[in-house]
N, C-alpha and C positions, 0 to 999 in steps of 0.2 A: 504494500500500500504506500505509494510514493507521495500522494497528495496530503497536505496538511489540513485540507478541508474535511470536516467531520461529515459523514454521510447523513442525509436529512433524517432518515428513519432512526438512526442511532441517536442523533441530536435530540429528537423529540422524546425518546425513551428516557434520557438522562438529564432533561432540562432542569430538574429541581436542584441539582447540585452544580450544573454547568461546568463539567470537567473540561480541561484543556486537551484538545485532541493532539496527541504526540505519537504517531503510529510506529509500531515495531514491525519488522518483517518476520519476527520469530513467532509464527502462528500457523495454523492449518485448520482444516475442517474437523469438526467433532466426529469421532469414529463411530461406526455402527448406527448412525442416525441418532446418536444420543443428544439429550438436551440437559442443561445444567439443573441439578437438584441438590448441589452442595455449594457452600461458600467456604473457601479456605483462607484464613488470615495468616499473614507472614509479617516478620519485620525484616528490614533491609540489611541490617548489620553493616552499614556503610556510613561515612561521616556526614553526607548530605543527601537530601532527597534527589537532587539533580544528578548526582553521581550514580545513584541507583537507577534512576529513570534512564539515563544514557546507557548504562550497562545492559539494561533489559531490552534496549533497542539495538544493541550491537550484534552484528552477525557472528562475531567472535564468541560471544557469550553463549549463544544457543539456548537462552532462557528468556522468559517474558512473564508478564502478568497482565490481567485486564486493566488494573488500576494501580496507581502509586499515589499515596497520600503524604504530603509534606507536613512538616512540623506546624506550619501556620494554617493548615487546612486546605492548602492548594491541592487540587486533585487533577492528575493527568490520566487520560484514558489511552492505553497503548494498543489494545486489541478490542474489537467489538465483542459484545457478550455472546453473540451467536457463534463465534469462532472459538477454537481450542487454543488457549495460551499454554505456554510450557513452564509452569510454575511448581507443580506438585512433585514430580520425580517419582522415585520408587516409594511404595506404600499403599495402604488401602484403608477404606472405612466401610465397615459392614461388608456387604457383597460387592462393593465398588472397588475393583482392582485397577482400573484405568481411570484414575482420578481426574486427570487433565480433561478427559472428554465429558466428564459429568460435573464439572465444577467451574466456578468463577473465582479467580485469584486476586486478592488485594494485598499489595505490598505497602506496609506502613513504615515510614521513615523512623528508624530507631536503631541505636547501637546495640540494644539488648541490656544496657546497664543504666538506663535512665527512664524517668517517668514519661508517659505519653501525654502531651499537653492538651489543654482544654479545647483549643481550636481544632486540633487534629481529631480528637474523639468526637466532637460535635459533627465534624464533616463525615466521619465514619458512620455515625448514626443515620445521617441523611442518605448516604450512599447505600448502606445496607438495607434501609427501609425500602428504597426503590427497587433494589435487586430482588429482595424477597417477594415483593408485591408482583413484579413483572413475571417472575418465573414460578410463582406459587410454592416457594421454598419455605418449609416450616422452620422455626428457630432452632430446633434440635439438630438441624442439618448445617448449622454454622459451627465450624470447627477450626482449630488451630493446626498449623503444619505439624506441630508436635503430636497432635492426636492421631494423625494418619501415619506418622513415621517416628514413633517414640524411640529415643536413643540416637537416631540419625539426625533428627531435628529437634530444636527446643523452642522455636518461635511460635507464637509471639512472646513467650517468656513469662517469668514470674511477676514482672511489673505491669503486665497488661491488665486493665481493669475490666475483667469479664463481668463483674457484678453490675457495672453500669449498663452493659448491653442487656443483661437480664431484666433490669428495671424498665427498659424500653421495649421488652418483648422481642429482642433481637438475638437472644441466646437463652440457654436453659441453665438452671442451677440444680445441684444435687440435693434432694430431700431424703434424709435417712429412713430406712426401713430395717427389718430384721437382718442382721449381718448374714452374709452368705459366702459362697466361694468367690473370692475376689477375681481370679482369672476367668472363671466361667462367666461371671456377671460382666466383666470387662468385654469379653467376646460378644455377649448378647447386646451390649450397648453399642459396640462398633469397633472397639480397639482390636486390631489383628496382631496378636503377640503370642509368643511361645513362653513356657515357664522360665526359660533362660533370660528372657527380656523383662522379668518382673521389676528389677531395680529401675530400669528406664521407664517402664509403664508407671510405676509409683511416682516418679518425679514429674512426668507429664500430667498425670491425674491430679496431683496435689497443686502443681502450679496453677491449674485451672480451677479446681473445685475445692481445694483446701489450702489456700495460700498461707505460707509461713509454717506449715506443719513439717516436722522432721522425725527422724527415728524410724524404727522398723514398722512394717505393715501392722495395723492394729484394727480393732473392731469398728472404730469410727470410719476408717477407710472402707472396710467391708460393707458397713451399713449404707454409706453414701453411694458406693458403686452399685449395690443391690437396688437402691432406689432409682438410679438412672436406668438400669437394665429393665426394671419392672415397668417404668413409665414410658421409656423411649427405646424399645428394642430396635436396633438398626435394620433397615431394609437391605 
């Protein structure tokens, strides 16, 4: 896509946030006729949003995302939502093993060691609201990169404010129930892990659903995961 002019249909779809069209050539058609039913949140792990944006547009990188969100709330769209961006890599969520074809990827400017500013989070709320409405994606299908690839990825990291998205109906929180088998319930909820990956899973799970917790797996973890698996078993 060589033109900097945003296609009219895409412009109408995302007019609420008015992203800046900054096209990447790193994209393709969604495979098997898939349509997006997941949103994957990332952080850029780079010093500036512009550096991340440019890298995601570089042929050398071989990666991309649908959107990049700057610290001040500036939003760039790199790939139209109908197309397959190259953001997820190896991993799975529930029955979805080819995540790129079934997801929309949002890269949030952050080094991984700093809070996410108000302007950025407010822009994310607007962006997410529009995506979920356009594609009829329920909030339990909004996940982090670490959810679909625990151990390999940790973003959006322990400093990301998932609870803020929950209050807006844009993500889900864990409500405890009777403690169960942590790994089996994790599998039911959507995590695709082996017993050997338990430490990575526990870190990913706590970063999102029990921030600040540490130490070995305990009944609080088991009860929270059981609640997620009971209420939102993954498709």
